Structures are given as structure tokens and as C-alpha cells.
C-alpha positions as CSV (number, residue, x, y, z in Angstrom):
1,X,0.0,0.0,0.0
2,X,2.0,2.9,-1.3
3,X,1.9,5.9,1.1
4,X,3.3,8.2,-1.6
5,X,-0.1,8.2,-3.3
6,X,-2.0,11.3,-2.1
7,X,-4.8,11.8,-4.6
8,X,-7.2,9.0,-3.8
9,X,-11.0,9.1,-4.3
10,X,-11.7,10.9,-1.0
11,X,-8.8,10.2,1.3
12,X,-9.9,12.5,4.1
13,X,-13.0,11.5,6.0
14,X,-13.1,14.4,8.4
15,X,-11.0,17.5,9.0
16,X,-11.0,19.9,11.9
17,X,-8.3,22.6,11.7
18,X,-5.0,20.8,11.2
19,X,-6.5,17.5,12.3
20,X,-7.4,15.1,9.5
21,X,-9.1,11.8,9.9
22,X,-8.3,9.6,6.8
23,X,-10.7,7.0,5.4
24,X,-7.8,4.6,5.2
25,X,-7.4,4.6,9.0
26,X,-11.1,4.5,9.6
27,X,-11.7,1.5,7.3
28,X,-8.7,-0.4,8.6
29,X,-9.9,0.2,12.2
30,X,-13.4,-1.0,11.1
31,X,-11.8,-4.1,9.6
32,X,-10.3,-5.0,13.0
33,X,-13.6,-4.4,14.7
34,X,-15.5,-6.5,12.2
35,X,-12.9,-9.3,12.4
36,X,-12.9,-9.4,16.2
37,X,-16.7,-9.2,16.4
38,X,-17.3,-12.1,14.0
39,X,-14.5,-14.2,15.7
40,X,-16.1,-13.6,19.1
41,X,-19.4,-14.9,17.7
42,X,-17.7,-18.0,16.2
43,X,-15.5,-18.8,19.2
44,X,-18.2,-20.5,21.5
45,X,-18.8,-23.1,18.7
46,X,-15.3,-24.5,19.5
47,X,-15.5,-24.1,23.3
48,X,-13.4,-20.9,23.3
49,X,-14.9,-18.0,25.2
50,X,-15.7,-14.7,23.4
51,X,-13.7,-13.0,26.2
52,X,-10.5,-14.8,25.0
53,X,-10.9,-13.3,21.6
54,X,-11.5,-9.9,23.1
55,X,-8.4,-10.3,25.2
56,X,-6.4,-11.3,22.1
57,X,-7.7,-8.2,20.2
58,X,-5.0,-5.7,21.3
59,X,-2.3,-8.3,20.7
60,X,-3.5,-8.8,17.1
61,X,-3.8,-5.1,16.4
62,X,-0.3,-4.3,17.6
63,X,1.2,-7.4,16.0
64,X,-0.5,-6.8,12.6
65,X,0.3,-3.1,12.4
66,X,4.0,-3.6,13.5
67,X,4.4,-6.5,11.0
68,X,2.7,-4.7,8.2
69,X,4.6,-1.5,8.7
70,X,8.0,-3.2,9.2
71,X,7.7,-5.1,5.9
72,X,6.6,-1.9,4.1
73,X,9.5,0.1,5.4
74,X,11.9,-2.6,4.5
75,X,10.5,-2.9,1.0
76,X,10.3,0.8,0.3
77,X,13.2,2.1,2.3
78,X,15.1,3.6,-0.7
79,X,12.0,5.1,-2.4
80,X,10.2,6.5,0.7
81,X,12.4,6.7,3.8
82,X,16.1,7.1,3.0
83,X,17.2,10.6,3.9
84,X,13.9,11.6,5.5
85,X,13.1,12.3,9.2
86,X,12.9,9.2,11.4
87,X,9.3,9.8,12.4
88,X,8.2,9.2,8.8
89,X,8.5,5.6,9.6
90,X,5.4,5.9,11.9
91,X,3.2,8.0,9.6
92,X,0.8,5.1,8.8
93,X,-2.2,7.4,8.4
94,X,-1.1,7.9,4.8
95,X,-1.1,4.2,4.1
96,X,2.0,2.1,3.9
97,X,1.1,-1.3,5.3
98,X,1.9,-4.6,3.7
99,X,-0.7,-7.3,4.3
100,X,1.6,-10.2,4.4
101,X,3.8,-8.5,7.0
102,X,0.6,-7.9,9.1
103,X,-0.4,-11.6,8.7
104,X,3.0,-12.7,10.1
105,X,2.9,-10.1,12.9
106,X,-0.6,-11.2,13.9
107,X,0.4,-14.8,13.8
108,X,3.4,-14.2,16.1
109,X,1.3,-12.2,18.5
110,X,-1.3,-15.0,18.6
111,X,1.4,-17.6,19.4
112,X,2.8,-15.5,22.2
113,X,-0.8,-15.0,23.6
114,X,-1.8,-18.7,23.6
115,X,1.5,-19.6,25.3
116,X,0.9,-17.0,28.0
117,X,-2.8,-18.0,28.5
118,X,-2.1,-21.8,28.0
119,X,-4.7,-22.1,25.2
120,X,-4.7,-24.4,22.2
121,X,-3.3,-22.7,19.1
122,X,-5.0,-24.4,16.2
123,X,-8.6,-24.2,17.4
124,X,-8.1,-20.5,18.1
125,X,-6.5,-20.0,14.7
126,X,-9.5,-21.5,13.0
127,X,-11.8,-19.2,15.0
128,X,-9.9,-16.2,13.8
129,X,-9.2,-17.2,10.2
130,X,-12.5,-16.3,8.5
131,X,-12.4,-12.9,10.2
132,X,-9.0,-12.2,8.6
133,X,-10.8,-12.2,5.2
134,X,-13.7,-10.0,6.3
135,X,-11.3,-7.5,7.9
136,X,-9.3,-7.5,4.7
137,X,-12.4,-6.5,2.7
138,X,-12.7,-3.3,4.6
139,X,-8.9,-2.7,4.5
140,X,-9.0,-2.9,0.7
141,X,-11.8,-0.4,0.5
142,X,-9.5,1.8,2.6
143,X,-6.9,1.4,-0.1
144,X,-9.4,2.5,-2.7
145,X,-10.3,5.6,-0.8
146,X,-6.6,6.3,-0.3
147,X,-5.7,5.8,-3.9
148,X,-3.1,3.1,-3.3
149,X,-2.7,-0.5,-4.6
150,X,-4.2,0.6,-7.9
151,X,-4.3,-1.3,-11.2
152,X,-2.7,-0.8,-14.5
153,X,-4.3,1.3,-17.3
154,X,-7.3,-0.3,-19.1
155,X,-10.4,0.8,-21.1
156,X,-12.8,-1.7,-19.6
157,X,-16.3,-0.5,-18.7
158,X,-15.6,-1.0,-15.0
159,X,-12.3,0.9,-15.0
160,X,-12.0,3.6,-12.3
161,X,-10.5,7.1,-12.7
162,X,-8.6,8.8,-9.9
163,X,-8.1,12.6,-9.9
164,X,-5.7,14.1,-12.4
165,X,-3.0,14.7,-9.7
166,X,-3.0,11.0,-8.8
167,X,0.0,8.9,-10.1
168,X,-2.4,7.5,-12.8
169,X,-3.0,11.0,-14.1
170,X,-6.7,10.4,-14.4
171,X,-6.4,7.4,-16.8
172,X,-8.8,4.5,-16.4
173,X,-7.3,1.7,-14.4
174,X,-8.3,-1.8,-13.1
175,X,-10.1,-1.4,-9.7
176,X,-7.8,-4.0,-8.1
177,X,-8.9,-2.9,-4.6
178,X,-12.4,-3.9,-5.5
179,X,-11.2,-7.1,-7.1
180,X,-9.5,-8.2,-3.9
181,X,-12.3,-6.9,-1.6
182,X,-14.9,-9.0,-3.6
183,X,-12.7,-12.1,-3.6
184,X,-12.0,-11.8,0.1
185,X,-15.7,-11.5,0.8
186,X,-16.3,-14.7,-1.1
187,X,-13.4,-16.3,0.8
188,X,-14.9,-15.2,4.1
189,X,-18.2,-16.9,3.2
190,X,-16.5,-20.1,2.2
191,X,-14.3,-20.2,5.3
192,X,-17.2,-19.5,7.6
193,X,-19.0,-22.5,6.1
194,X,-15.9,-24.7,6.3
195,X,-15.5,-23.8,9.9
196,X,-18.8,-25.6,10.8
197,X,-17.7,-28.7,8.9
198,X,-13.9,-28.8,9.5
199,X,-12.4,-32.2,10.0
200,X,-9.4,-31.2,12.1
201,X,-8.1,-28.2,14.0
202,X,-6.0,-25.9,11.9
203,X,-7.8,-26.9,8.7
204,X,-9.5,-23.6,8.2
205,X,-6.2,-21.7,8.6
206,X,-4.4,-24.0,6.2
207,X,-7.1,-23.6,3.6
208,X,-7.1,-19.9,4.0
209,X,-3.3,-19.7,3.3
210,X,-3.7,-21.7,0.1
211,X,-6.8,-19.8,-1.1
212,X,-5.5,-16.4,-0.3
213,X,-2.1,-17.0,-1.9
214,X,-4.0,-17.9,-5.2
215,X,-6.4,-15.0,-4.8
216,X,-3.6,-12.5,-4.2
217,X,-1.5,-13.9,-7.1
218,X,-4.5,-13.4,-9.4
219,X,-5.1,-9.8,-8.4
220,X,-1.4,-9.0,-8.6
221,X,-1.5,-9.6,-12.3
222,X,-3.6,-6.4,-12.7
223,X,-1.6,-4.2,-10.2
224,X,0.0,-1.1,-11.7
225,X,1.7,0.5,-8.7
226,X,5.0,-1.5,-8.9
227,X,8.0,0.2,-10.4
228,X,9.5,-3.1,-11.6
229,X,8.5,-6.8,-11.9
230,X,10.6,-9.9,-11.9
231,X,10.7,-11.4,-15.4
232,X,8.4,-8.6,-16.4
233,X,5.4,-10.4,-14.7
234,X,6.0,-11.3,-11.1
235,X,5.6,-8.8,-8.2
236,X,7.1,-9.1,-4.7
237,X,3.7,-10.3,-3.5
238,X,3.8,-13.1,-6.1
239,X,7.0,-14.5,-4.5
240,X,5.6,-14.2,-1.0
241,X,2.4,-15.9,-2.2
242,X,4.4,-19.0,-3.3
243,X,5.8,-19.4,0.3
244,X,2.3,-18.8,1.8
245,X,0.7,-21.3,-0.6
246,X,3.2,-24.1,0.3
247,X,3.0,-23.3,4.0
248,X,-0.8,-23.9,3.8
249,X,-0.3,-27.2,1.9
250,X,2.2,-28.4,4.4
251,X,-0.1,-27.5,7.3
252,X,-3.1,-29.2,5.6
253,X,-1.0,-32.3,5.1
254,X,0.8,-32.5,8.5
255,X,-1.7,-31.2,11.0
256,X,-4.3,-34.1,10.9
257,X,-1.4,-36.6,11.1
258,X,0.3,-34.8,14.0
259,X,-3.0,-34.5,15.9
260,X,-3.8,-38.2,15.3
261,X,-0.4,-39.3,16.5
262,X,-0.6,-37.2,19.7
263,X,-4.2,-38.4,20.6
264,X,-4.5,-41.3,23.1
265,X,-5.1,-44.6,21.3
266,X,-8.8,-45.1,20.6
267,X,-9.6,-41.4,20.7
268,X,-11.3,-40.2,17.5
269,X,-10.0,-37.0,15.8
270,X,-12.3,-34.6,14.1
């Protein structure tokens, strides 16, 4: 999410004097709220209290933001931060969060939380997983309002036009933010259904990693905000998606076997 883009659709939601509240921040915050609320409703189906999800909430928020910002700063250091004041690193209200970094940060925060609270990791991961997708829907709408993560130029009937001062100079571009938001909404519906019929703990999380990696790789084909691509086609997110995809495949293959081997003999696994 490139923070250098300033001319989004309507980047500022509210302004009072020198104080500006950006739609990007509002929608990202709403994404966290929607995610935690839906996870809290889902948790009792697995015997996890809604209070546990609420307690985990601040850990997820901090972990996700730190991870997403750290990966963005590392990825765009030369273009956006080298030679600039140190506090620019923390100016996330303009955008500048990388989802995969946020996913890793949130995962690490969850692992620390379950160890401190002595909870089971994989049941809780399954509770949270569909909510990642619904939160991401709102996050991508924030990208649309901010004008970042835009697509390459096209003349399709559904192309969107940012203002003339935007990096796209008013040309019609693929609405990649809406592509990904729509696909994440469909992914949320599928994962929420799978949650009620899962066969082993960790299955929902594993399937999410596989499906999101494919979803993201598809949308990346239409992205126009990268200065360069590997082999003229692949973006940095494509490379990360490969690792995420195979991580999901390994978890889907290994988890039921690991759970079966650790269960007492004669105990059925779901």
C-alpha cells in the first residue's frame, strides 16, 4: 500500500483545523472491529470464550500493524524513507502497510498470547481465520479511498479514474482494490461455512493460506503500482504468495497426522 499516493478518491473522512481523519485509517480500524466481532461470535462453537478473543484483540492489532509497517518500510526504504526524518516511519495514516507483514505479525502475536494463556493454538487459529478475510475486505476499501494499490491502465467499462493529480493522471485503471475486496468477501463466506464442517483443528487456517495465496496472485496480475517486476510479470507479493501457498499445503497435510499421533489410542479425531 504505497503511502506516496495522495490523490485517492476521498482520502480524508473528516477534518477539523489541522487534524485530518483519513478514510484509510477509519476502514482499517473497522476491519479490525468486524474481524474481532465475528470471531467472538464464532468462538463458542469451539468451546473458546468470546472473552478470550476480546483479550487477544489488542495483541492482534499491535502485531498486525507492526508487522505490516515493518515489511513496508523494509520494502520501500530507498524510495520512501532514505534521507527523510525518522518519524516518517510511523506515519501510517497515509497508508504504507503490507498485508503479508501484518499476517506474520498477527500470527506471532497469537502464538505468544496462547502460550501465556495456555490455550490451544490451532482451534483458536480456526476461530480467527474467516475474520481475517472479512477484515481485509474493509482494508482494501480503505486502499481504494486512499488511492493506493491501484491497477494498470485499461479501457474496460468498469475501469475507475482517480483525480488528475494521482499517479495514474486520471487514466482508467483496473479497480484492483475492488477485485481483492470482492474475492475476500467470497473467501470469508467459504471459510465461515468450512468452519462448521472442518475435520481437524487448523484446517480452516491452512485452507485460508492456500486460497488467499492464489487469490492474491490473481489480483497481482492487474496491479499497476509496482516500479518493476521480476521477469516482467512477477511482483514481490507473487514471490511471498508462493511461500504462503506451500505453508498452507504443508499444514493441511501435516496437522491431521500430528494430531492423530498425539491423541490417546482409541480417541477419534475430528
